[in-house]
N, CA, C and O atoms as a CHARMM CRD file, in Angstrom:
* protein
*
  336
    1    1 MET  N      0.84400  -1.17900   0.00000 PROA 1      0.00000
    2    1 MET  CA     0.00000   0.00000   0.00000 PROA 1      0.00000
    3    1 MET  C      0.89300   1.24700   0.00000 PROA 1      0.00000
    4    1 MET  O      1.79600   1.37600   0.82600 PROA 1      0.00000
    5    2 GLU  N      0.63100   2.14400  -0.92100 PROA 2      0.00000
    6    2 GLU  CA     1.41500   3.35300  -1.04300 PROA 2      0.00000
    7    2 GLU  C      0.76500   4.47600  -0.23400 PROA 2      0.00000
    8    2 GLU  O     -0.45900   4.60000  -0.20500 PROA 2      0.00000
    9    3 HSD  N      1.58400   5.28100   0.41300 PROA 3      0.00000
   10    3 HSD  CA     1.07400   6.39600   1.21500 PROA 3      0.00000
   11    3 HSD  C      1.30100   7.71000   0.48100 PROA 3      0.00000
   12    3 HSD  O      2.32600   7.90400  -0.17400 PROA 3      0.00000
   13    4 ASP  N      0.34300   8.59400   0.59900 PROA 4      0.00000
   14    4 ASP  CA     0.51200   9.93600   0.05200 PROA 4      0.00000
   15    4 ASP  C      1.49900  10.69100   0.93500 PROA 4      0.00000
   16    4 ASP  O      1.47100  10.54500   2.15700 PROA 4      0.00000
   17    5 PRO  N      2.37400  11.50000   0.32900 PROA 5      0.00000
   18    5 PRO  CA     3.29300  12.28800   1.15700 PROA 5      0.00000
   19    5 PRO  C      2.50700  13.30200   1.98500 PROA 5      0.00000
   20    5 PRO  O      1.49900  13.85000   1.53700 PROA 5      0.00000
   21    6 ILE  N      2.98000  13.52900   3.16600 PROA 6      0.00000
   22    6 ILE  CA     2.34000  14.50100   4.04700 PROA 6      0.00000
   23    6 ILE  C      2.89700  15.87800   3.74000 PROA 6      0.00000
   24    6 ILE  O      4.11000  16.08500   3.74800 PROA 6      0.00000
   25    7 ALA  N      2.00700  16.81300   3.47200 PROA 7      0.00000
   26    7 ALA  CA     2.43600  18.18200   3.19800 PROA 7      0.00000
   27    7 ALA  C      2.91400  18.82300   4.49900 PROA 7      0.00000
   28    7 ALA  O      2.24600  18.74700   5.53000 PROA 7      0.00000
   29    8 GLN  N      4.07200  19.44800   4.42500 PROA 8      0.00000
   30    8 GLN  CA     4.61900  20.11900   5.60000 PROA 8      0.00000
   31    8 GLN  C      3.76300  21.33400   5.92800 PROA 8      0.00000
   32    8 GLN  O      3.43200  22.12100   5.04100 PROA 8      0.00000
   33    9 ARG  N      3.40500  21.49000   7.19900 PROA 9      0.00000
   34    9 ARG  CA     2.54000  22.59200   7.61700 PROA 9      0.00000
   35    9 ARG  C      3.28700  23.67600   8.37900 PROA 9      0.00000
   36    9 ARG  O      2.89600  24.84200   8.33100 PROA 9      0.00000
   37   10 TRP  N      4.35300  23.31300   9.07900 PROA 10     0.00000
   38   10 TRP  CA     5.09200  24.25200   9.92600 PROA 10     0.00000
   39   10 TRP  C      6.57900  24.15300   9.62100 PROA 10     0.00000
   40   10 TRP  O      7.06700  23.09200   9.23200 PROA 10     0.00000
   41   11 ALA  N      7.30300  25.26200   9.79800 PROA 11     0.00000
   42   11 ALA  CA     8.74800  25.25300   9.56600 PROA 11     0.00000
   43   11 ALA  C      9.40300  26.31900  10.43800 PROA 11     0.00000
   44   11 ALA  O      8.80800  27.36800  10.68800 PROA 11     0.00000
   45   12 PRO  N     10.62700  26.05800  10.90400 PROA 12     0.00000
   46   12 PRO  CA    11.37300  27.10000  11.61400 PROA 12     0.00000
   47   12 PRO  C     11.76600  28.21200  10.64200 PROA 12     0.00000
   48   12 PRO  O     11.70800  28.02900   9.42600 PROA 12     0.00000
   49   13 TYR  N     12.16500  29.35900  11.18100 PROA 13     0.00000
   50   13 TYR  CA    12.48600  30.51200  10.33300 PROA 13     0.00000
   51   13 TYR  C     13.44500  30.20600   9.18100 PROA 13     0.00000
   52   13 TYR  O     13.16300  30.60900   8.05300 PROA 13     0.00000
   53   14 PRO  N     14.57300  29.50700   9.41200 PROA 14     0.00000
   54   14 PRO  CA    15.48500  29.29200   8.28300 PROA 14     0.00000
   55   14 PRO  C     14.82900  28.51400   7.12700 PROA 14     0.00000
   56   14 PRO  O     15.03500  28.84200   5.95900 PROA 14     0.00000
   57   15 GLU  N     14.06000  27.51000   7.45600 PROA 15     0.00000
   58   15 GLU  CA    13.39700  26.71700   6.41900 PROA 15     0.00000
   59   15 GLU  C     12.27300  27.51500   5.75400 PROA 15     0.00000
   60   15 GLU  O     12.09000  27.43700   4.53900 PROA 15     0.00000
   61   16 ALA  N     11.52600  28.27800   6.54200 PROA 16     0.00000
   62   16 ALA  CA    10.46200  29.12400   5.98000 PROA 16     0.00000
   63   16 ALA  C     11.05900  30.18000   5.05700 PROA 16     0.00000
   64   16 ALA  O     10.44900  30.56200   4.05900 PROA 16     0.00000
   65   17 SER  N     12.25100  30.64400   5.40000 PROA 17     0.00000
   66   17 SER  CA    12.94300  31.61700   4.55200 PROA 17     0.00000
   67   17 SER  C     13.31200  30.99000   3.21500 PROA 17     0.00000
   68   17 SER  O     13.11700  31.61100   2.17000 PROA 17     0.00000
   69   18 ARG  N     13.84000  29.77000   3.23100 PROA 18     0.00000
   70   18 ARG  CA    14.16800  29.07100   1.98700 PROA 18     0.00000
   71   18 ARG  C     12.90800  28.77500   1.17700 PROA 18     0.00000
   72   18 ARG  O     12.91900  28.88800  -0.04900 PROA 18     0.00000
   73   19 PHE  N     11.82900  28.39900   1.85000 PROA 19     0.00000
   74   19 PHE  CA    10.55300  28.09200   1.20600 PROA 19     0.00000
   75   19 PHE  C     10.01200  29.30700   0.44700 PROA 19     0.00000
   76   19 PHE  O      9.50200  29.18600  -0.66700 PROA 19     0.00000
   77   20 SER  N     10.13300  30.47700   1.07300 PROA 20     0.00000
   78   20 SER  CA     9.48500  31.67000   0.53700 PROA 20     0.00000
   79   20 SER  C     10.40000  32.59400  -0.25100 PROA 20     0.00000
   80   20 SER  O      9.93700  33.34500  -1.11000 PROA 20     0.00000
   81   21 GLY  N     11.70300  32.54300   0.03800 PROA 21     0.00000
   82   21 GLY  CA    12.61400  33.50900  -0.56900 PROA 21     0.00000
   83   21 GLY  C     12.67600  34.81400   0.19800 PROA 21     0.00000
   84   21 GLY  O     13.37000  35.74300  -0.21600 PROA 21     0.00000
   85   22 LEU  N     11.95800  34.89900   1.31300 PROA 22     0.00000
   86   22 LEU  CA    11.96700  36.09700   2.14900 PROA 22     0.00000
   87   22 LEU  C     13.01500  35.93400   3.24700 PROA 22     0.00000
   88   22 LEU  O     13.29900  34.81400   3.67100 PROA 22     0.00000
   89   23 SER  N     13.58600  37.03700   3.70500 PROA 23     0.00000
   90   23 SER  CA    14.60000  36.95900   4.74600 PROA 23     0.00000
   91   23 SER  C     13.97300  36.54400   6.07900 PROA 23     0.00000
   92   23 SER  O     12.77800  36.73400   6.30500 PROA 23     0.00000
   93   24 GLN  N     14.79600  35.98000   6.94800 PROA 24     0.00000
   94   24 GLN  CA    14.31300  35.60300   8.27000 PROA 24     0.00000
   95   24 GLN  C     13.85500  36.84000   9.03600 PROA 24     0.00000
   96   24 GLN  O     12.87400  36.77900   9.77800 PROA 24     0.00000
   97   25 ARG  N     14.54500  37.94700   8.86600 PROA 25     0.00000
   98   25 ARG  CA    14.17100  39.19200   9.54300 PROA 25     0.00000
   99   25 ARG  C     12.77200  39.65300   9.10000 PROA 25     0.00000
  100   25 ARG  O     11.96000  40.06400   9.92900 PROA 25     0.00000
  101   26 LEU  N     12.50100  39.58300   7.79800 PROA 26     0.00000
  102   26 LEU  CA    11.18000  39.96600   7.30000 PROA 26     0.00000
  103   26 LEU  C     10.12000  39.02300   7.85200 PROA 26     0.00000
  104   26 LEU  O      9.03100  39.46500   8.21700 PROA 26     0.00000
  105   27 LEU  N     10.42000  37.73900   7.91700 PROA 27     0.00000
  106   27 LEU  CA     9.47000  36.78100   8.48900 PROA 27     0.00000
  107   27 LEU  C      9.17100  37.13000   9.94200 PROA 27     0.00000
  108   27 LEU  O      8.01500  37.08800  10.36300 PROA 27     0.00000
  109   28 GLU  N     10.20100  37.47400  10.71200 PROA 28     0.00000
  110   28 GLU  CA    10.00000  37.87900  12.11200 PROA 28     0.00000
  111   28 GLU  C      9.07500  39.09400  12.18700 PROA 28     0.00000
  112   28 GLU  O      8.17600  39.14600  13.02600 PROA 28     0.00000
  113   29 ASP  N      9.30100  40.06400  11.30900 PROA 29     0.00000
  114   29 ASP  CA     8.45500  41.26400  11.28900 PROA 29     0.00000
  115   29 ASP  C      7.01600  40.93200  10.91400 PROA 29     0.00000
  116   29 ASP  O      6.08100  41.48400  11.49400 PROA 29     0.00000
  117   30 LEU  N      6.83300  40.04100   9.95400 PROA 30     0.00000
  118   30 LEU  CA     5.48000  39.65600   9.54400 PROA 30     0.00000
  119   30 LEU  C      4.75200  38.95800  10.68900 PROA 30     0.00000
  120   30 LEU  O      3.55200  39.15700  10.87700 PROA 30     0.00000
  121   31 VAL  N      5.47300  38.14100  11.45300 PROA 31     0.00000
  122   31 VAL  CA     4.87400  37.48200  12.62400 PROA 31     0.00000
  123   31 VAL  C      4.48900  38.52900  13.66000 PROA 31     0.00000
  124   31 VAL  O      3.37500  38.50500  14.18200 PROA 31     0.00000
  125   32 LYS  N      5.41000  39.45500  13.96300 PROA 32     0.00000
  126   32 LYS  CA     5.13900  40.50300  14.95800 PROA 32     0.00000
  127   32 LYS  C      3.93900  41.35200  14.56400 PROA 32     0.00000
  128   32 LYS  O      3.16000  41.77500  15.41800 PROA 32     0.00000
  129   33 ASP  N      3.79600  41.60100  13.25100 PROA 33     0.00000
  130   33 ASP  CA     2.68400  42.41700  12.75900 PROA 33     0.00000
  131   33 ASP  C      1.39400  41.61600  12.60000 PROA 33     0.00000
  132   33 ASP  O      0.36400  42.17300  12.22000 PROA 33     0.00000
  133   34 GLY  N      1.44200  40.31700  12.88500 PROA 34     0.00000
  134   34 GLY  CA     0.25400  39.47700  12.78800 PROA 34     0.00000
  135   34 GLY  C     -0.15700  39.15100  11.36500 PROA 34     0.00000
  136   34 GLY  O     -1.30800  38.79000  11.11900 PROA 34     0.00000
  137   35 LEU  N      0.77300  39.27300  10.42000 PROA 35     0.00000
  138   35 LEU  CA     0.44500  39.02600   9.02000 PROA 35     0.00000
  139   35 LEU  C      0.62700  37.56700   8.62100 PROA 35     0.00000
  140   35 LEU  O      0.05400  37.11700   7.62800 PROA 35     0.00000
  141   36 ILE  N      1.42800  36.82400   9.39600 PROA 36     0.00000
  142   36 ILE  CA     1.53300  35.38400   9.21700 PROA 36     0.00000
  143   36 ILE  C      1.45800  34.73600  10.59700 PROA 36     0.00000
  144   36 ILE  O      1.72700  35.38300  11.60900 PROA 36     0.00000
  145   37 VAL  N      1.09300  33.46300  10.63100 PROA 37     0.00000
  146   37 VAL  CA     0.86900  32.73700  11.87600 PROA 37     0.00000
  147   37 VAL  C      2.14700  32.01300  12.29300 PROA 37     0.00000
  148   37 VAL  O      2.84600  31.42700  11.46600 PROA 37     0.00000
  149   38 SER  N      2.43500  32.06700  13.59600 PROA 38     0.00000
  150   38 SER  CA     3.56800  31.31600  14.12700 PROA 38     0.00000
  151   38 SER  C      3.20300  30.75300  15.49000 PROA 38     0.00000
  152   38 SER  O      2.20800  31.14300  16.10000 PROA 38     0.00000
  153   39 SER  N      4.03200  29.82700  15.94900 PROA 39     0.00000
  154   39 SER  CA     3.83000  29.22400  17.25900 PROA 39     0.00000
  155   39 SER  C      5.19200  28.96700  17.88000 PROA 39     0.00000
  156   39 SER  O      6.14700  28.61900  17.18600 PROA 39     0.00000
  157   40 LEU  N      5.27200  29.14300  19.18600 PROA 40     0.00000
  158   40 LEU  CA     6.49600  28.81400  19.90600 PROA 40     0.00000
  159   40 LEU  C      6.31200  27.42700  20.50300 PROA 40     0.00000
  160   40 LEU  O      5.56000  27.24200  21.45900 PROA 40     0.00000
  161   41 ALA  N      7.01000  26.45400  19.92400 PROA 41     0.00000
  162   41 ALA  CA     6.92000  25.07500  20.40100 PROA 41     0.00000
  163   41 ALA  C      7.98500  24.86400  21.47100 PROA 41     0.00000
  164   41 ALA  O      9.18100  24.98500  21.20600 PROA 41     0.00000
  165   42 ARG  N      7.53000  24.54200  22.69400 PROA 42     0.00000
  166   42 ARG  CA     8.46800  24.28800  23.78900 PROA 42     0.00000
  167   42 ARG  C      7.82600  23.38100  24.81300 PROA 42     0.00000
  168   42 ARG  O      6.60200  23.28000  24.89600 PROA 42     0.00000
  169   43 ARG  N      8.65000  22.73400  25.57600 PROA 43     0.00000
  170   43 ARG  CA     8.16600  21.85300  26.64000 PROA 43     0.00000
  171   43 ARG  C      7.63200  22.69800  27.79400 PROA 43     0.00000
  172   43 ARG  O      8.12300  23.80000  28.03800 PROA 43     0.00000
  173   44 PRO  N      6.63700  22.18600  28.49500 PROA 44     0.00000
  174   44 PRO  CA     6.11700  22.91900  29.65100 PROA 44     0.00000
  175   44 PRO  C      7.23500  23.20100  30.65400 PROA 44     0.00000
  176   44 PRO  O      8.03600  22.32200  30.97300 PROA 44     0.00000
  177   45 GLY  N      7.27600  24.41700  31.13600 PROA 45     0.00000
  178   45 GLY  CA     8.27800  24.82300  32.11900 PROA 45     0.00000
  179   45 GLY  C      9.58100  25.29300  31.51100 PROA 45     0.00000
  180   45 GLY  O     10.41900  25.84500  32.22500 PROA 45     0.00000
  181   46 CYS  N      9.78200  25.09800  30.23100 PROA 46     0.00000
  182   46 CYS  CA    11.01600  25.53300  29.57500 PROA 46     0.00000
  183   46 CYS  C     10.87500  26.96900  29.08700 PROA 46     0.00000
  184   46 CYS  O      9.79600  27.40300  28.68500 PROA 46     0.00000
  185   47 VAL  N     11.97300  27.68700  29.13100 PROA 47     0.00000
  186   47 VAL  CA    11.98900  29.06200  28.65600 PROA 47     0.00000
  187   47 VAL  C     12.22000  29.10700  27.14600 PROA 47     0.00000
  188   47 VAL  O     11.60900  29.90500  26.43600 PROA 47     0.00000
  189   48 ARG  N     13.10100  28.24900  26.67500 PROA 48     0.00000
  190   48 ARG  CA    13.45600  28.24500  25.25200 PROA 48     0.00000
  191   48 ARG  C     12.62100  27.23600  24.47700 PROA 48     0.00000
  192   48 ARG  O     12.09700  26.27000  25.03200 PROA 48     0.00000
  193   49 GLY  N     12.51500  27.48700  23.20500 PROA 49     0.00000
  194   49 GLY  CA    11.80200  26.58600  22.31200 PROA 49     0.00000
  195   49 GLY  C     12.17800  26.93000  20.88700 PROA 49     0.00000
  196   49 GLY  O     13.20900  27.55800  20.64800 PROA 49     0.00000
  197   50 VAL  N     11.37100  26.53200  19.96300 PROA 50     0.00000
  198   50 VAL  CA    11.61600  26.85600  18.55400 PROA 50     0.00000
  199   50 VAL  C     10.36800  27.54300  17.98500 PROA 50     0.00000
  200   50 VAL  O      9.24600  27.06300  18.15100 PROA 50     0.00000
  201   51 ARG  N     10.58800  28.65800  17.32200 PROA 51     0.00000
  202   51 ARG  CA     9.50000  29.40400  16.69500 PROA 51     0.00000
  203   51 ARG  C      9.23700  28.78500  15.33000 PROA 51     0.00000
  204   51 ARG  O     10.14400  28.68400  14.50500 PROA 51     0.00000
  205   52 LEU  N      8.00500  28.37400  15.09300 PROA 52     0.00000
  206   52 LEU  CA     7.60700  27.75600  13.83300 PROA 52     0.00000
  207   52 LEU  C      6.63300  28.65600  13.09600 PROA 52     0.00000
  208   52 LEU  O      5.76600  29.28300  13.70500 PROA 52     0.00000
  209   53 VAL  N      6.78000  28.71500  11.79500 PROA 53     0.00000
  210   53 VAL  CA     5.90100  29.50700  10.93000 PROA 53     0.00000
  211   53 VAL  C      4.93300  28.55400  10.24800 PROA 53     0.00000
  212   53 VAL  O      5.33800  27.51200   9.73200 PROA 53     0.00000
  213   54 GLU  N      3.65200  28.91400  10.24500 PROA 54     0.00000
  214   54 GLU  CA     2.65400  28.12700   9.52300 PROA 54     0.00000
  215   54 GLU  C      2.80000  28.45000   8.03900 PROA 54     0.00000
  216   54 GLU  O      2.52800  29.57100   7.60900 PROA 54     0.00000
  217   55 LEU  N      3.22700  27.46500   7.26700 PROA 55     0.00000
  218   55 LEU  CA     3.53800  27.70700   5.85800 PROA 55     0.00000
  219   55 LEU  C      2.31600  28.11400   5.04100 PROA 55     0.00000
  220   55 LEU  O      2.44900  28.87000   4.07900 PROA 55     0.00000
  221   56 SER  N      1.13500  27.63300   5.40100 PROA 56     0.00000
  222   56 SER  CA    -0.05700  28.03300   4.63600 PROA 56     0.00000
  223   56 SER  C     -0.35700  29.52000   4.81700 PROA 56     0.00000
  224   56 SER  O     -0.81000  30.17400   3.87800 PROA 56     0.00000
  225   57 SER  N     -0.11000  30.06400   6.02100 PROA 57     0.00000
  226   57 SER  CA    -0.33600  31.50100   6.22300 PROA 57     0.00000
  227   57 SER  C      0.71800  32.31400   5.48000 PROA 57     0.00000
  228   57 SER  O      0.42900  33.39900   4.97700 PROA 57     0.00000
  229   58 LEU  N      1.94000  31.78900   5.41200 PROA 58     0.00000
  230   58 LEU  CA     3.00000  32.45600   4.65600 PROA 58     0.00000
  231   58 LEU  C      2.65900  32.44900   3.17000 PROA 58     0.00000
  232   58 LEU  O      2.82600  33.46000   2.48800 PROA 58     0.00000
  233   59 ASP  N      2.18800  31.32600   2.67500 PROA 59     0.00000
  234   59 ASP  CA     1.78200  31.22500   1.27800 PROA 59     0.00000
  235   59 ASP  C      0.63200  32.18600   0.98100 PROA 59     0.00000
  236   59 ASP  O      0.62300  32.84700  -0.05800 PROA 59     0.00000
  237   60 ALA  N     -0.33400  32.26200   1.89400 PROA 60     0.00000
  238   60 ALA  CA    -1.47500  33.17300   1.70300 PROA 60     0.00000
  239   60 ALA  C     -1.01000  34.62600   1.68200 PROA 60     0.00000
  240   60 ALA  O     -1.50700  35.43100   0.89500 PROA 60     0.00000
  241   61 TYR  N     -0.05100  34.96000   2.55400 PROA 61     0.00000
  242   61 TYR  CA     0.48400  36.32600   2.57500 PROA 61     0.00000
  243   61 TYR  C      1.14100  36.64900   1.22900 PROA 61     0.00000
  244   61 TYR  O      0.91000  37.71500   0.65900 PROA 61     0.00000
  245   62 ILE  N      1.95000  35.73200   0.73600 PROA 62     0.00000
  246   62 ILE  CA     2.61800  35.95500  -0.54600 PROA 62     0.00000
  247   62 ILE  C      1.58500  36.06800  -1.66700 PROA 62     0.00000
  248   62 ILE  O      1.70100  36.93600  -2.53300 PROA 62     0.00000
  249   63 ARG  N      0.57900  35.19800  -1.65500 PROA 63     0.00000
  250   63 ARG  CA    -0.47600  35.24400  -2.68300 PROA 63     0.00000
  251   63 ARG  C     -1.25800  36.55500  -2.63400 PROA 63     0.00000
  252   63 ARG  O     -1.75700  37.00800  -3.66500 PROA 63     0.00000
  253   64 SER  N     -1.37200  37.16600  -1.47200 PROA 64     0.00000
  254   64 SER  CA    -2.12000  38.42200  -1.35600 PROA 64     0.00000
  255   64 SER  C     -1.45300  39.54900  -2.14000 PROA 64     0.00000
  256   64 SER  O     -2.08900  40.56000  -2.43800 PROA 64     0.00000
  257   65 GLY  N     -0.18100  39.38000  -2.47400 PROA 65     0.00000
  258   65 GLY  CA     0.52600  40.40300  -3.23600 PROA 65     0.00000
  259   65 GLY  C      0.45000  40.21600  -4.74300 PROA 65     0.00000
  260   65 GLY  O      0.96400  41.04300  -5.49700 PROA 65     0.00000
  261   66 ILE  N     -0.18900  39.13100  -5.19200 PROA 66     0.00000
  262   66 ILE  CA    -0.30300  38.90000  -6.63200 PROA 66     0.00000
  263   66 ILE  C     -1.11900  40.03600  -7.24600 PROA 66     0.00000
  264   66 ILE  O     -2.18200  40.40700  -6.74800 PROA 66     0.00000
  265   67 ASN  N     -0.59700  40.56400  -8.32200 PROA 67     0.00000
  266   67 ASN  CA    -1.20400  41.69900  -9.03400 PROA 67     0.00000
  267   67 ASN  C     -1.23200  42.96900  -8.19000 PROA 67     0.00000
  268   67 ASN  O     -1.96800  43.90700  -8.49700 PROA 67     0.00000
  269   68 GLY  N     -0.42900  42.99800  -7.12600 PROA 68     0.00000
  270   68 GLY  CA    -0.34800  44.19800  -6.29700 PROA 68     0.00000
  271   68 GLY  C      0.40600  45.29300  -7.02500 PROA 68     0.00000
  272   68 GLY  O      1.23900  45.03000  -7.89200 PROA 68     0.00000
  273   69 LYS  N      0.10400  46.50200  -6.66300 PROA 69     0.00000
  274   69 LYS  CA     0.75000  47.64800  -7.29200 PROA 69     0.00000
  275   69 LYS  C      1.83000  48.19200  -6.36200 PROA 69     0.00000
  276   69 LYS  O      1.68700  48.17900  -5.13900 PROA 69     0.00000
  277   70 THR  N      2.89100  48.65900  -6.95900 PROA 70     0.00000
  278   70 THR  CA     3.98900  49.24600  -6.21400 PROA 70     0.00000
  279   70 THR  C      3.67900  50.70800  -5.94200 PROA 70     0.00000
  280   70 THR  O      3.13400  51.40500  -6.79800 PROA 70     0.00000
  281   71 ASP  N      4.02700  51.16400  -4.75800 PROA 71     0.00000
  282   71 ASP  CA     3.86100  52.57200  -4.40600 PROA 71     0.00000
  283   71 ASP  C      5.07400  53.32700  -4.95200 PROA 71     0.00000
  284   71 ASP  O      6.07600  53.49800  -4.25800 PROA 71     0.00000
  285   72 MET  N      4.96900  53.77100  -6.19400 PROA 72     0.00000
  286   72 MET  CA     6.09200  54.42300  -6.86300 PROA 72     0.00000
  287   72 MET  C      6.52700  55.69700  -6.15400 PROA 72     0.00000
  288   72 MET  O      7.72100  55.99200  -6.10100 PROA 72     0.00000
  289   73 ALA  N      5.59100  56.45000  -5.61200 PROA 73     0.00000
  290   73 ALA  CA     5.95400  57.69300  -4.91500 PROA 73     0.00000
  291   73 ALA  C      6.84200  57.38700  -3.71400 PROA 73     0.00000
  292   73 ALA  O      7.81600  58.09800  -3.46800 PROA 73     0.00000
  293   74 ALA  N      6.51600  56.33800  -2.96600 PROA 74     0.00000
  294   74 ALA  CA     7.32400  55.96400  -1.80400 PROA 74     0.00000
  295   74 ALA  C      8.71400  55.51400  -2.23600 PROA 74     0.00000
  296   74 ALA  O      9.70500  55.85800  -1.59100 PROA 74     0.00000
  297   75 LEU  N      8.79600  54.74700  -3.32500 PROA 75     0.00000
  298   75 LEU  CA    10.10300  54.30700  -3.82500 PROA 75     0.00000
  299   75 LEU  C     10.95800  55.48900  -4.26600 PROA 75     0.00000
  300   75 LEU  O     12.16300  55.51000  -4.01300 PROA 75     0.00000
  301   76 GLN  N     10.35000  56.46800  -4.91900 PROA 76     0.00000
  302   76 GLN  CA    11.09400  57.64200  -5.36300 PROA 76     0.00000
  303   76 GLN  C     11.58100  58.47200  -4.18500 PROA 76     0.00000
  304   76 GLN  O     12.70100  58.98200  -4.20900 PROA 76     0.00000
  305   77 ARG  N     10.74700  58.61500  -3.14700 PROA 77     0.00000
  306   77 ARG  CA    11.17500  59.34900  -1.94400 PROA 77     0.00000
  307   77 ARG  C     12.35000  58.63400  -1.28400 PROA 77     0.00000
  308   77 ARG  O     13.29500  59.27200  -0.82000 PROA 77     0.00000
  309   78 LYS  N     12.28300  57.31700  -1.24500 PROA 78     0.00000
  310   78 LYS  CA    13.36000  56.54300  -0.62300 PROA 78     0.00000
  311   78 LYS  C     14.66100  56.72800  -1.39500 PROA 78     0.00000
  312   78 LYS  O     15.72100  56.88600  -0.78800 PROA 78     0.00000
  313   79 ARG  N     14.59700  56.71000  -2.70600 PROA 79     0.00000
  314   79 ARG  CA    15.79800  56.89000  -3.53800 PROA 79     0.00000
  315   79 ARG  C     16.40700  58.27300  -3.34100 PROA 79     0.00000
  316   79 ARG  O     17.62700  58.42600  -3.38600 PROA 79     0.00000
  317   80 LYS  N     15.56800  59.27500  -3.12300 PROA 80     0.00000
  318   80 LYS  CA    16.05100  60.63700  -2.92600 PROA 80     0.00000
  319   80 LYS  C     16.47300  60.89600  -1.48000 PROA 80     0.00000
  320   80 LYS  O     16.95500  61.98000  -1.15200 PROA 80     0.00000
  321   81 GLY  N     16.28700  59.88100  -0.61100 PROA 81     0.00000
  322   81 GLY  CA    16.67900  60.03900   0.78100 PROA 81     0.00000
  323   81 GLY  C     15.63100  60.71900   1.62900 PROA 81     0.00000
  324   81 GLY  O     15.92200  61.15500   2.74300 PROA 81     0.00000
  325   82 GLY  N     14.42700  60.81700   1.12600 PROA 82     0.00000
  326   82 GLY  CA    13.33700  61.45500   1.86800 PROA 82     0.00000
  327   82 GLY  C     12.72400  60.50600   2.88200 PROA 82     0.00000
  328   82 GLY  O     12.94900  59.29600   2.84100 PROA 82     0.00000
  329   83 ALA  N     11.95400  61.07000   3.78300 PROA 83     0.00000
  330   83 ALA  CA    11.26200  60.28700   4.78800 PROA 83     0.00000
  331   83 ALA  C     10.06600  59.57300   4.16800 PROA 83     0.00000
  332   83 ALA  O      9.59900  59.92200   3.08400 PROA 83     0.00000
  333   84 ARG  N      9.58400  58.56100   4.89300 PROA 84     0.00000
  334   84 ARG  CA     8.41500  57.80500   4.42000 PROA 84     0.00000
  335   84 ARG  C      7.18500  58.61500   4.47400 PROA 84     0.00000
  336   84 ARG  O      6.11200  58.13200   4.11200 PROA 84     0.00000
């Protein structure tokens, strides 16, 4: 009997970065801003753990930018050294 491969649902930042092409820093910011879902997996009573990104929320975030328009005025201000 053949088994269907299980689709990966969660990944740590380095793997999520490779999956998406986005930097780990940007992923951290997206999590902080609530734009993608993450979870801190750790044993009860432990301080440290591993932060995992839900890949479906990351994929949905990336898909939300399809056919998105660039804010050309903001890009031009940035090139000229102006404030946001």
